[in-house]
C-alpha positions in Angstrom: -0.1 -0.1 0.1 1.5 3.4 -1.1 1.2 6.5 0.8 0.3 9.6 -1.0 -0.1 13.4 0.6 -1.7 16.1 -1.5 -2.1 19.7 -0.9 -5.9 20.9 -0.7 -6.5 23.5 -3.2 -9.3 26.0 -3.4 -11.5 25.4 -6.4 -14.0 28.1 -7.5 -15.9 29.8 -4.8 -17.2 27.1 -2.6 -15.3 24.0 -3.2 -11.9 22.6 -2.7 -9.9 20.1 -4.7 -6.8 17.6 -4.6 -5.1 16.0 -7.4 -5.1 12.2 -7.9 -1.9 10.2 -8.6 -1.4 9.7 -12.1 -0.7 5.8 -11.9 -3.9 5.3 -9.8 -5.9 7.0 -12.4 -4.4 4.9 -15.3 -4.7 1.7 -13.4 -8.4 2.4 -12.8 -9.0 3.5 -16.3 -10.2 6.9 -15.1 -8.7 9.2 -17.8 -11.6 11.4 -19.2 -12.5 10.3 -22.7 -14.3 13.6 -23.7 -17.2 15.7 -22.9 -19.9 13.2 -23.4 -21.5 12.5 -20.1 -21.4 8.7 -20.6 -17.4 9.0 -21.0 -17.0 10.9 -17.9 -14.4 9.6 -15.4 -16.3 9.3 -11.9 -15.3 8.3 -8.5 -17.4 7.7 -5.3 -16.6 9.6 -2.2 -17.6 7.9 0.9 -17.2 9.5 4.3 -16.2 6.8 6.9 -17.5 6.6 10.4 -13.9 7.7 11.7 -14.2 11.0 9.5 -11.8 9.6 6.8 -12.9 10.0 3.1 -12.5 6.9 0.7 -12.5 7.1 -2.9 -13.7 4.3 -5.2 -13.9 4.4 -8.8 -17.5 4.2 -10.0 -16.6 1.4 -12.6 -14.7 -0.6 -9.9 -17.6 -2.4 -8.4 -17.2 -5.8 -7.1 -19.4 -8.1 -9.1 -22.6 -9.4 -7.3 -21.9 -12.9 -5.6 -24.0 -15.4 -7.5 -21.6 -18.3 -7.0 -23.0 -21.4 -5.4 -20.2 -23.2 -3.6 -19.8 -26.9 -4.4 -19.6 -29.7 -1.8 -18.6 -33.1 -3.1 -19.8 -35.5 -0.5 -17.9 -38.6 -1.9 -14.6 -36.8 -1.4 -15.3 -35.9 2.2 -16.6 -39.5 3.0 -13.4 -40.9 1.4 -11.2 -38.8 3.7 -13.3 -39.1 6.8 -15.8 -42.0 6.7 -17.2 -40.8 10.2 -18.3 -37.4 8.8 -22.1 -37.9 9.0 -21.7 -39.8 12.3 -19.8 -36.7 13.6 -22.3 -34.6 12.1 -19.6 -32.5 10.3 -22.2 -31.0 8.0 -23.3 -28.8 10.7 -19.8 -26.9 11.0 -19.7 -26.9 7.0 -23.0 -25.0 6.6 -22.4 -22.7 9.5 -18.8 -21.9 8.2 -20.2 -21.3 4.7 -22.8 -19.1 6.1 -20.9 -17.0 8.5 -18.3 -16.2 5.4 -21.2 -14.7 3.1 -21.8 -17.6 0.9 -25.1 -17.6 -1.1 -25.6 -21.1 -1.1 -24.1 -24.8 -1.4 -24.7 -27.5 -3.7 -24.0 -31.1 -2.4 -23.5 -33.6 -4.9 -22.8 -37.5 -4.7 -22.4 -40.5 -7.1 -24.7 -42.4 -4.6 -28.2 -41.4 -3.1 -27.5 -39.0 -0.1 -28.2 -40.7 3.1 -31.4 -39.3 4.7 -29.5 -38.8 8.1 -27.3 -36.2 6.4 -30.5 -34.6 4.9 -31.9 -34.4 8.6 -28.6 -33.0 9.9 -28.8 -30.2 7.3 -32.6 -29.3 8.1 -31.7 -29.1 11.9 -28.8 -26.8 11.1 -31.0 -24.6 8.9 -32.8 -23.7 12.3 -29.5 -22.3 13.6 -29.5 -19.5 10.7 -31.3 -16.6 11.2 -32.1 -16.2 7.6 -32.6 -19.8 6.7 -31.2 -21.3 3.7 -33.9 -23.0 1.6 -33.2 -26.8 1.0 -34.1 -28.0 -2.4 -33.7 -31.7 -3.3 -32.8 -31.6 -6.8 -32.5 -35.4 -7.0 -31.4 -38.2 -4.6 -27.8 -37.4 -5.5 -28.0 -33.8 -5.4 -29.0 -31.0 -2.8 -29.1 -27.3 -3.3 -29.0 -25.1 0.1 -29.5 -21.6 -1.2 -30.1 -18.1 0.6 -33.8 -17.2 0.1 -32.9 -13.4 0.4 -31.1 -11.5 -2.4 -28.1 -10.2 -0.5 -25.4 -8.0 -1.7 -23.0 -5.4 -0.1 -25.4 -2.7 -0.6 -28.3 -4.1 1.3 -26.5 -5.5 4.3 -28.6 -5.3 7.6 -25.7 -3.5 9.6 -28.5 -1.5 11.6 -29.6 -4.7 13.1 -26.4 -5.5 14.8 -26.7 -3.8 18.0 -30.5 -4.7 18.4 -29.4 -8.4 18.0 -26.6 -7.9 20.5 -29.1 -6.3 23.2 -31.5 -9.1 22.4 -28.8 -11.8 22.7 -27.8 -10.4 26.1 -31.5 -10.3 27.2 -31.4 -14.0 26.5 -28.6 -14.7 28.8 -30.4 -12.7 31.7 -33.6 -15.0 31.1 -31.3 -18.0 31.2 -29.9 -16.7 34.6 -33.3 -16.2 35.8 -34.2 -19.7 34.9 -31.4 -21.2 36.6 -32.0 -19.1 39.7 -35.6 -20.1 39.9 -34.8 -23.8 39.4 -32.4 -23.6 42.3 -34.8 -21.7 44.5 -37.9 -24.0 43.8 -35.8 -27.2 43.7 -37.6 -27.8 40.1 -35.1 -28.4 37.4 -37.4 -29.6 34.5 -37.4 -26.3 32.8 -33.6 -26.1 32.5 -33.8 -28.3 29.7 -35.3 -25.4 27.5 -32.1 -23.5 27.9 -30.9 -25.4 24.8 -33.6 -23.5 22.7 -32.7 -20.2 24.2 -28.9 -20.8 23.5 -29.9 -21.5 19.9 -31.5 -18.2 19.6 -28.1 -16.5 20.7 -26.3 -18.8 18.1 -28.6 -17.4 15.3 -27.9 -14.0 16.3 -24.2 -14.7 16.5 -23.9 -16.3 13.1 -25.8 -13.4 11.4 -23.7 -10.8 13.1 -20.5 -12.6 11.9 -21.8 -12.9 8.4 -22.7 -9.1 8.1 -19.5 -7.8 9.6 -17.5 -10.0 7.5 -19.4 -8.8 4.5 -18.5 -5.1 5.4 -14.8 -6.1 5.8 -14.8 -7.9 2.4 -16.3 -5.0 0.5 -14.6 -1.7 1.4 -16.2 0.1 -1.6 -19.6 -0.2 -0.3 -21.5 3.1 -1.1 -24.0 2.7 1.7 -22.8 4.9 4.6 -21.4 2.6 7.4 -22.8 3.2 10.9 -19.7 2.0 12.6 -16.0 2.4 12.2 -14.1 -0.8 11.5 -12.4 -0.6 14.8 -16.2 -0.6 16.5 -17.1 -3.6 14.3 -14.4 -5.6 15.7 -15.5 -4.8 19.2 -19.1 -5.6 18.3 -17.8 -9.1 16.7 -16.1 -9.6 20.1 -19.1 -8.8 22.2 -21.1 -11.2 19.8 -18.6 -14.1 20.5 -18.5 -13.4 24.3 -22.2 -13.5 24.6 -22.3 -16.8 22.6 -19.7 -18.3 24.8 -21.7 -17.5 27.9 -24.8 -18.9 26.5 -23.1 -22.2 25.9 -21.8 -22.4 29.5 -25.4 -21.5 30.9 -26.8 -24.3 28.6 -24.4 -26.8 30.0 -24.9 -25.9 33.6 -28.7 -26.3 33.1 -28.2 -29.7 31.7 -25.9 -30.7 34.4 -28.4 -29.4 37.0 -31.4 -31.1 35.3 -29.6 -34.6 35.0 -27.5 -34.5 38.2 -29.3 -32.3 40.9 -29.5 -35.3 43.4 -25.8 -35.8 43.3 -25.1 -32.2 43.5 -27.3 -31.8 46.5 -25.9 -34.7 48.2 -22.2 -33.2 47.9 -23.7 -30.1 49.5 -23.0 -27.8 46.6 -26.5 -26.5 46.3 -26.3 -23.6 48.6 -23.2 -22.5 46.9 -24.8 -22.5 43.6 -27.7 -20.5 44.9 -25.3 -17.7 46.2 -23.3 -17.9 43.1 -26.1 -17.1 40.6 -27.4 -14.2 42.9 -24.1 -12.6 42.5 -23.7 -13.3 38.8 -27.3 -12.1 38.0 -26.5 -8.8 39.6 -23.2 -8.5 37.8 -24.7 -9.4 34.5 -27.7 -7.0 35.1 -25.1 -4.2 35.5 -23.2 -5.3 32.3 -26.5 -5.0 30.3 -26.8 -1.2 30.9 -23.2 -0.8 29.8 -23.7 -3.0 26.7 -26.8 -0.7 25.6 -24.5 2.3 25.7 -21.6 0.7 24.1 -23.4 -0.7 21.0 -25.0 2.5 20.4 -21.6 4.3 20.1 -20.4 4.5 16.4 -16.7 4.6 17.3 -14.7 3.1 20.2 -14.1 5.1 23.3 -10.5 5.8 24.6 -9.1 6.7 27.8 -9.7 6.2 31.5 -13.6 5.2 32.3 -14.1 5.5 35.9 -17.5 3.6 35.7 -15.8 0.8 34.3 -12.8 0.8 36.7 -15.6 0.8 39.5 -17.3 -2.1 37.8 -13.9 -4.1 37.7 -13.2 -3.6 41.2 -16.7 -4.7 42.1 -16.4 -8.0 40.0 -13.0 -8.5 41.7 -14.4 -8.4 45.2 -17.4 -10.7 44.0 -14.6 -13.1 42.9 -12.9 -13.0 46.2 -16.1 -13.6 48.0 -17.1 -16.6 45.7 -13.5 -17.9 46.1 -13.7 -17.9 49.9 -17.2 -19.8 49.9 -16.0 -22.4 47.6 -12.9 -22.9 49.8 -15.3 -23.3 52.8 -17.0 -26.2 51.2 -14.0 -28.5 51.1 -14.2 -31.0 54.1 -10.6 -31.9 53.7 -10.2 -35.9 54.1 -13.6 -36.8 53.8 -13.9 -39.6 51.3 -16.7 -40.6 49.1 -17.4 -43.7 47.0 -14.6 -45.2 45.2 -11.9 -43.4 47.4 -12.3 -40.2 45.8 -11.9 -37.1 48.1 -14.5 -34.1 47.8 -11.9 -32.1 45.8 -11.1 -34.8 43.2 -14.9 -35.5 42.8 -15.8 -31.9 42.2 -12.8 -31.1 40.0 -13.7 -33.7 37.6 -17.3 -32.1 37.1 -17.5 -30.0 34.2 -20.1 -28.0 36.2 -17.3 -26.3 38.1 -15.6 -25.3 35.0 -18.7 -23.6 33.4 -19.4 -21.8 36.5 -15.9 -20.4 36.3 -16.2 -19.5 32.6 -19.4 -17.5 33.2 -17.7 -15.6 35.9 -14.5 -14.8 34.0 -16.5 -13.5 31.2 -17.6 -10.4 33.0 -14.1 -9.2 32.7 -13.9 -10.0 29.1 -17.0 -7.8 28.7 -15.4 -4.9 30.6 -12.2 -5.3 28.3 -14.5 -4.5 25.4 -16.4 -1.7 27.1 -13.0 0.1 28.3 
């Protein structure tokens, strides 16, 4: 990338002008060809969110993406015979979707297994704008975006709304867990998986939109956010998605093993843990609403965030002391495992730790 500096010159009475590098004009075939309006050399000037001005040749437009990606199932199965059993198609579809693909054609020399088709249909529910599945034949499937998307009609205005809604779902999940602990009724925690899927849909869509913006710098539609801010929003979406996964797993463990957890004396700790976490995430929700509304990142010392970090650290010390007080030392359970060995093997503790650590990840983005 070459750097060019030009002097601003007054032009006529109300305008200013700068000269363009000769090699750039030649490279983009912008030399004026005459006085005919059809032959005028034109550039689009787009003011960026950070105040800079970007120039793009009018003729230098990225062609519309009408390409359907090809997925040859036989080659994949040859390399990985367990592909269908491992549900690999889910990751494949999500990857194509998040990277802006408009569709995927799946072909095979043999009839495509019904289990693979079922996996595709289930994966579609995880995509905000579902791809439409067409069975061209028993050996060919076409999964195509039902909306006509292009860089000029991206839904960037929806990114902050989906971030707020995703975080609201986190708060609902925390409410459900706390109510289950309070009422000793864990059946509804199985529904946390549905709530987590809603967060996933928003996350995949946000990533798709942000990547589209970065892949098309010549977008003429004014961007609501600077590229730096878009990176922050992308990170926020990922943190929310991670917390949703952890809460889903916590709910499943509580629903399946609540008697075991009660027998080892962990229920009171969980009740106190989620009271603190719910308060902390409620505070984060207010900061998130402000953060996603800002068009550019903020800089410098933020006293409110510093106070929040100090509160979270204090809450962490409280939870750590409560956890340490649970250990009965040499008490032995079945199979000669001590309490600490038993609990450290439980993934529940890992997810609890992950949920708490994420409060600091949020503050890093807000700072």
